[in-house]
N, C-alpha and C positions, 0 to 999 in steps of 0.2 A: 687560244691563249692557254690551253690546258697544260702543255708542256713547255706552251709558250714560256828601357831597360833597366838594393844597390845602395851603396854607402856613398859618403862624400857630401857635397853641397846640395842642399835642397833650396833651389833658388826661390821658388814661390809656389804656393798652392792657394788658390782662391777658388772655392767651389760652392756654388749654391745649388742644392739638390733639386734641379728642375729638369725633368725628362721631356723629350719632345712631346709625349702624350699629355703631360701636364700643361705644357705651354698652350696646346690647342684644345684641351678638354673643355674649358669654360665656354668658348664660342660655339662648340658643337652641341653640348648637352645643356638641357635646362634653360634655353634662351627665353628670357622674359620680355625683352623689349624689341619692338618692330624695327628699330634703327639698326640692330645687329643682324637681322635676317639675311640681307643681301651679302654682307660680309661672310656669314656662315655658309651660304650657298657657294660663294666663290671659293672658299677654302676647301669645302668638301670636293668641289669639282677639281681644283688644282691638285689635291692630294690623290684623288682617284686617278686622274690623268697621269700623275707621276708613276703610279704603279703600272699602268698600262704601257707606258713608255719604257719602264724598267724591264718589263717582260720582253718588249721588242729588242732592247739591248742585249738581254740574255740570250735570245734566240740568235742574234747576229753573231755574238761571240762564240757560241758553241758551234755554229755552222762554219766559222773561220778556223776553228782549231780541232785537230784530232784529240778526242777525249775519251775518257772512261766515265761511267756513272756508278756511284756507290749509293746504295739505299739503306734505309733503316726506318723502323717504326719508332715514334717518340711521343712525348706528352709531359704531363706533370702528375703529382700525386692524385689529383682528382680525376684526371682524364689521361691515363697512362698510354693509351694507344690512340691519341687524338689525331696525329698526322703521320703521313709518310714523307720522309725526307729524301731528296735527290741531291747528291753532290756531283757536280760536273768538274772533272780534274783533267788538266792538260796532260796527255799521255806521255809526252817527251819531257817536259819540265816538272811534272808533278805539282804545278801550281793550281790552286783552287780558282776556277773560273766563276762559278756561281753555286748557290745553295738555295733550294726551294723546298718549301713544306706545303703539302696539300692535305686538306682535311680528309680523314679516312672515311667518315660517313658520307661526306659530300666531295668526291674527288675533283670536281671542278672548282672548289672553293680554295683559293690560295690563302695560306695562313701566314707565311713569311717568305721573303726573298732577300738575298744578298747577292750583289754582283761586284766583281772586282776587275778593274782595268789596270793592266801593268804597263810600265815604261819599257824602253829598249834594253834596260838592264835587268828586267824581270822584277822590279820592285813595284809595289802597289803605288799608282799615282793618284787614283781616286777610287772610292768604293761607295756603293749606294745600298740602302736597305729600307725595307718597309715591312710592317707586320700588322696583323688584325688581332683584336681581342677575340677570345673564345666565343663570346656571346653577343658581339656587335660587329656588323659588317657594313654599315652605311658609309664608313670612311676608315682608313687605316688608323690604328691607334698610335702608330709611330712611324715617322719617315726620317731618313737621315741621308745627307750628302757629306761625305768626308773627303777633303782634299789633302794630299800629302806632298811634302818636299823634303829633301835630303841635302843638308849643307855640312860637309865634312863628316863628322861622327855624330851629327844631330839629325833627328828625325822628327818633323813637326807636322801637325794636322790642324785644320780648321773644319769644324762641323756645323752644318746648317740643317734646317728642316726644309721640306719641299716647297715652302713659300719664300725661302732665302733668309729666314731669320737666323742669326748667328747664335749657336748654342754653346759652343765650347772650342778652346784652343788648347792644344797639348804639345809639349816638346820634351823629349828625353834624349840622353846621349851624354857625350863629353865635349866640353869647350874650355880651353885654357887650363887643361889638366884637372878639371873639376867635373863632377857628376852634375848633370842638369835634369831637373824635373819641374817643368812648368805646367800648371793646369789652371786655366782661367775660364770661368763661366761667362756667357755672354753678357750677363748683368754688369760685370766689371766695367765694361766700356761705356756704361750709362752713368757711372759714378765718378766723383772727382776727388776721392781721397788721395792724399799726397803720395803715400806709399805705393798705390797702385799706378799712379802716373809715372813715378820713378821707374818702376819695373818696365812699363811700356816704352820708356825712353832709354832703357839700358842696352849696352852693346850685345849682351847675351840674347835678350829678346829679339833684337834686330837681326842678329845672326841666325837665330832659330828659324824665323819666319820669312827670311829673305827669299823672294821669288814666289811666295805663296799668295794666290789671289785673295783679296780681301772680301770679295763677295762670291756668291755662287751663281751669279746671273747666267753665266755660259753653260751651267750644268743643271739648271732647273729641269730641262729636258735631258735625261741621262744620255751620255755620249762617251 
């Protein structure tokens, strides 16, 4: 596995700052109660399996496409040369197939992976990602499955983590001659405030997300 869009109408922005890592951090770290241990083990296994299956998808896609590889060293202010990045780019279309970062000091340690699946028109139909914290490798700190749909001038996505939890919905573009920018956190769907329900029942929302799967069940194993 080693190489294995603005002015105009703002329709709605509801965002609760919860990252995928924050969603799963409590079960994994500092668990106090035995009743949570089985769930923690299952989640760790599922997130780690997700990474391994994502590496398999990466390998399959680059084997199917003539590509070039671009590399660079990177990191942050504390560890400026922490990883070596490999970008796999389709030689004909110049589309990004995947992007992987491996730790410099431990070249077999994956730090981050992004993989992109394109449709027949060359648009991203789904993308996946996973990343590890610098100092913790028991389980990825973040996983993401993002599904895309395109309706007219609208581009919408639904994002899930590797257990299928809905994290975010986004839609941007133009509809009925208005600029659209919808951003909904997963928590919105668990609440019953009338303004939120109205948005979810609006024609704009329905047009944005028409045809987009409401769950990630088919994609928990990246494909």
